[in-house]
N, C-alpha and C positions, 0 to 999 in steps of 0.2 A: 384405842392405845393397841401400841404391836410390842408383844415381849416375848421376845428368844433367846434361847440359852444356846451356846457356840461353845465348841473345844480350842485350844490354840493350837491346831494343826495348820498347816498351811492350804491354804483353797487357792483354787483355779476356777474360772468362769467365762471359759471361752465359750458355752454355749448358751448362755443366761440371753434371753430374752432382753432382758433389760439394756444390756450393754452391747448387744450387737449392732453393727450397723450406725452408729450413734456419730455425730461430729456437733460438739456446742462450746459455744465461748466455756471458759474454766469461770470456775467459781471462786471470786474473793475472799480469804478466809483469814482473817487477823488470829493469831494463832498466841493464848496469853500462857505463861510456864506458870509452874509452883512455887510454893513460897522457899524463899533463899535457895532457888537455883539459877536459870537464865535461859533468854533467846537460843544462845547455843546448844544447850542441854534440852530443851525441847526438842529443835530441830533434831537432835541425834537420838530421841527418843520416837519421835514419830517415822524416823526412817524405819522402821518395825512396818509402816505400811505402805514403803516406798514399792510403786510396781507400774508398769505405763497404761494401767488404767485408770489407778487414782492422779499421776500425773495429769492424764490428761481431762480428768475433772477439778482438780482446784490446785488454785495458787494460792501455797501459804507463805503468808508474811508474817514474820518474830517481832515480836516487842518485847524489851526489856523492862521492867518494872524500875519506878521512878527512884525506888529506896537502896541506896547501899546494904545488903545484908547485916543486922545489927547486932549477931549472936551466931552460934556454930549451927553449920548446914547439914542436913541429914545426909548429901551428896557428897560430900568434902573427904576427897581418897576415892572418888568413886570415877566423881568429874572432874576435871579443874574449873579454879575462880575466873573469875569472878563470879560473887554470887548475888542476888535481889532479892527484896520483896517488894510487895505491893499495897502491903500496910503491917501493922502489928494488932494484937487483939491478945484480950486477958483469956484466963483458962477457960471460961465458958463460952466465951465468945460473941461475949454481951458489950464491948466495950472497944472501939478503935481508933489507932493512932494514923493518920495522914489518910485515911478515906476520902476525904472530900478532895485532896490532892490527886489522889492516883485517879479519882473519876474524872476532875478534870483533865488532867494527864492523858488519858486514854480517850477522851471523848477529843480534845484538841490533834493526837496522831490521826484520828478517824479522821478527821474534818480536813486535817492538812494530805492524807496521804491514801484517803479512798476514794470514791465510795467503796464499799466491802460486802460481799452480800450475808457475810458469817462469822458468827465466832467460834473459835475452838477452845476450849480451856481443860488444863489438867489442872485439881487440886485448889490450890487457892486462886489460879486461872479461872476455873471452873466455877466457884463461887461466885468470882466476877462477870462472868460470860452470864451465867445466871441473871443474877442481878440486873445486870445493863437491860438484858430482853426486858425485865418488868420495869424498870425508871423509863425506858425509851415508849412503851405502851401508855403510859400513863403523862409522858410529857415533860418527864424528870430530867432525861438525860437525850443524847443524843438526837437533840427536836430539828436539827438540821443536817441531819443525816437521813438517807433512804431507809424505811424502817428494812431491819434485818428479816434476812429469808430464812433463816434457822439460827440454834447453836447447837453445838457437838460439846457435851457435857461431859466428861472422864475424871470420876471421882469426886463430884461437886458435894454441898452443902448449902441449907440456906445460911441466913445473916441472921442472928439471933438479937441484934439491938433492935427494941421495940419501935423506934421512929424506921429503922432501914427495913424491918418486916412492913411495915403500912407501906410505903413507898414501892418495896419491891415486890411484895405476894398479895396485895390485900383484893389482887382480884385475879382470876386464873390467867396465867401468860399464856395467851395464843400465839405465840411463835412458834413454829413446827422446832420441835427439838428432838436429840438423839442422844439417850444416856448410857452410858457406859460403866456396868455395875458389878467389881469383883465379891466373889461370895468370901474372901478371906480379906477382904479391902477393912482397914479399922474404919472406916467412915461407909460402910454397909448402911448402916439403918439412916444416916442424915443425908445418905443418897436418895435412898426409898424415901425419906420425906420432903425433898427436897422435885423429885419427879412427880409428886402427887399434886404441886402447884402447877405445874403445864397441861393445856389444853393434847388431848390424845399425843402422850410422848411416845416415841419409839425405844424401847428400851431392850437394848442386846447385854446379856447377862457372859458373864467369863469365870473361871476358875481360878484366875492370880489375885493375889493381894493388892497394896498401892500402886499403882505402876500403870502405864500405858500399854495395852495388852495389842498384842497379832489381831487386828479385824479389819484389815484394808478393803476386804473386796464386801465385807457384808456394811459396812461406810459406804460406800460406794451405790448397793443396792438400794438402800433406803434416804438415800440423796434424788437419787434417779426417781 
């Protein structure tokens, strides 16, 4: 396990031996947005990572969730609608509405538009990214898609439904993973719980709240 802490200050990597002189095919990444937001919003949030280095490394693909927002969005007034959600859940995160449809929807997209090297998710999208890695490992999802090479989990959590826990996390997830964990994120305890089900996770700690932090150079470093 690699566990590092970083500040939100900007970084340069001009002398990094991991980055110098490398020309590689870009990694195709499917990006899953947060609850009651959208693909367009996550694209804007990830603009904090925009740099020639990352653009050379990652080809980011964005997907709207299958269900229109069924309640007020926390980002209403900050970002324009429409807003979408992947599934609904109860207050203790043990019962879900739309989960099966959601998994089928993402799977269909990945079959039709893939293959993808990895998944990147924020918040509810991070929950799904981690769950899909576990489901694929056990042959319960993405069985006709090449094995994921990595997942990037930005403020994620474990599913608490007993059957989903069994399906996703009953064995350590071997897919390489990067976990971005904010010290002031209200989901921090559940972030910490989630990263423990992955083998040898890379953990990047930052001082922000429930957000996508500015950490682009570090993401490049760990993916190489």
